Structure formats: structure tokens, C-alpha cells
C-alpha positions in Angstrom: 105.6 73.1 26.9 107.3 71.8 30.0 106.6 73.6 33.3 110.2 74.0 34.3 109.4 76.2 37.3 107.1 73.5 38.7 109.7 70.8 38.1 112.5 72.8 39.9 110.2 73.7 42.8 108.5 70.3 43.3 111.2 67.9 42.3 114.5 69.6 43.3 116.6 66.5 43.5 115.8 65.2 40.0 116.0 68.8 38.6 119.5 69.1 40.1 120.5 65.8 38.6 119.1 66.9 35.2 121.1 70.1 35.3 124.3 68.3 36.3 124.0 65.7 33.6 122.6 67.8 30.7 124.6 71.0 31.4 127.7 69.8 33.2 130.0 72.8 32.6 127.5 75.7 32.3 124.5 74.9 34.5 121.2 76.7 33.9 121.2 80.4 34.5 117.4 80.5 34.8 114.6 78.1 34.2 113.2 80.3 31.5 116.1 79.4 29.3 114.9 75.8 29.3 111.9 76.7 27.2 114.2 76.3 24.2 115.4 72.8 25.4 114.4 69.9 23.1 112.3 67.8 25.4 113.0 64.7 23.2 116.4 64.7 24.8 114.7 63.8 28.1 114.3 60.2 26.8 118.1 59.8 26.8 118.4 61.5 30.2 115.8 59.3 31.9 117.0 56.1 30.1 120.5 56.8 31.6 118.9 57.2 35.0 116.9 53.9 34.6 113.5 55.6 34.5 111.9 54.4 31.2 109.0 56.4 29.7 106.8 54.4 27.4 104.4 56.3 25.2 101.6 54.4 23.5 98.9 55.3 21.0 95.6 53.6 21.7 93.6 55.2 19.0 94.1 58.0 16.4 93.6 60.6 19.1 94.3 58.8 22.3 97.8 58.6 23.8 98.9 57.4 27.2 102.2 56.7 29.0 103.7 54.4 31.6 107.0 54.4 33.5 109.2 51.4 34.2 112.2 51.3 36.5 115.3 49.0 36.0 114.2 46.7 38.8 110.9 46.0 37.0 108.7 48.2 39.1 106.2 50.1 37.1 104.1 53.1 37.6 100.9 53.7 35.7 99.7 57.1 37.1 96.1 58.2 36.8 96.1 60.3 33.6 93.9 61.8 31.0 94.5 60.5 27.5 95.9 63.2 25.3 95.2 63.8 21.6 98.9 64.2 20.6 102.1 62.4 21.3 103.8 65.6 22.3 101.2 66.4 25.0 101.5 62.9 26.6 105.3 63.1 26.5 105.2 66.3 28.5 102.9 64.7 31.0 105.1 61.6 31.1 108.3 63.5 31.6 106.9 65.5 34.5 105.9 62.2 36.1 109.5 60.9 35.4 110.9 63.9 37.3 108.6 63.0 40.2 109.6 59.3 40.1 113.3 60.1 39.8 113.0 62.6 42.7 111.5 59.8 44.9 114.2 57.4 43.9 117.0 59.9 44.8 115.3 60.6 48.2 114.9 56.9 49.0 118.6 56.2 48.0 119.8 59.0 50.3 117.7 57.6 53.1 119.2 54.1 52.6 122.7 55.5 52.8 122.2 57.2 56.1 
């Protein structure tokens, strides 16, 4: 299960973007309501933001992820392999929020 409180607290810019895009007319009343959100929809959200999560199966019970940006930069964070795809997707999406947050901050700094 995604740790939405952590995402909102640690990656406020990407969380705000997520809420604006995925819930444009209603917003999110409380992060607890996101526990019913289908995390598979995050693939589309991050693809549209040019943060691409790649999930790979190395062996029957070993899954890892990597993240690529539209300009070709990649991030291969230190990670533990997970035994299920769902577990590694959650880890990867949390890292995507971190990467998008950094991209938003660096874009804002470039503008000013």
C-alpha cells in the first residue's frame, strides 16, 4: 500500500501536481481516501509527466525498477529486490514522486 502521508509530506510539489491532474475538480479531502486509489493509474500519470517507471523481473521472485526521464537521464536507486511486482511498483512509484518533486523544484529555480 502506498504511504500517501509520506508522499504528501516529503514530496509536496509532486503530490500537488498529482492531485491537480488526477482529481482536477474535486481534489483530495484527506490522504486516507487515497488508500482506495488504483496505483496502476500512476503509470499514466508519471508517463504524462515524462517520468517513466520500468519494472523488470530478474527471476521468479526477484523484481527491480528503474526510472527514465524524457531527456534520457536515468535513475537506478539503491533498492532491495522484491518478491512481487506489486511491491516493487509501490517502491518505484514512491521514487517517481521523489524524482518528479526534484524536477519541479529545478524547473522553478530555472524560471527565477
